[in-house]
N, C-alpha and C positions, 0 to 999 in steps of 0.2 A: 348642101344647104347651109347658109350662114346662120350662126347662132345669134339670136337677138339678145341684147343686153337687158337684164332685168332691172326695173327701176330701183333706185336706192330708197331704203326705208330706215326709220329709226336713227340709230347712232351714225350709221354710214351717211345718211342725208345731212345730219348736223355737222359732221366732220367735213363733208364736201362743201357745205356752205362756208365754213371757216376758211378753208383753203381758197375757195373762189373769191370770197369777199376781201381776202388779204392778198390776192394775186400771187400766191406762192405755190410751189410744187409740193406734192404729198411728201416727197423725201425730205424736203426742207422743213416742212411742218413736223415730221417725225423727229428730225434732228433737234429742232427747237424745244421739243418736250421730252427729249432724252429717251426715245424708243427707236427701235430698228424700223426702217421703212416697211419691212415685211409685216410688222404689227399693224400698221395703217392699212396696208393692202388687204390683210385678213379682215379688218373691219369693213372695208369697202366691198369685199366679196361676200359679206354676210356671215363669215365664219366666226367672228367675234361680235357679240352684240352688247357687251357691257365693258366699261372701263372702271378703274378704281376712283374713289372720291378724291384722293390726293392728286391723281392725274387730272381730274376735272378741275380742281382748284388751281393747278399750274396753268391749265389752258385759260382759266379766268384771268390769272395774272398777266399772261402774255398776250391774250387776244380779246380781253374784255368781254368774255362770254360767261354768264352766270352758270355756276356748276349744276344747278337744277335743270337748266336748259340743255347743257351738254349731256348730262346723265339720262334725263327722262323727257326732254322736250317741253318741260314746264316753264312758263314765263316767257319773256321776250327773248328773241334771238340776239345774237351778237351784234354789237355796233361795229361798223366797218372801221378797221384800223389799218392805215397804210404801213406796209413793211418798213418803209423809210423812217416813218415817225417812231416806230418801236426801237430803231437802232440809235436814235439820238440820246 
C-alpha cells in the first residue's frame, strides 16, 4: 500500500512557497541561506518547525519575505523574485 504524502503545514508550507515562487530547488535554497540541504528536508518533513530570527532575516534579504511571515505566517507572503534578478 502506497503511503500518501501528508500536506505541508506551517513553516514547511512557507518554505515551499518561497522555493516554488522562485523556481529553485530546495538544495539551492539551502545553499543560498547557508544551511545543509538536510536542514530544509527536515523542515519539509515536519521534523523542524521553527527557524532562528537571523535566518528569517537572511531569507527576507535574499527572497523579499518578511521575517514575521517566514517565522509565524503573519502578514503578507513573499513577493515573487526571479532567481535571475537576484543574481544581477
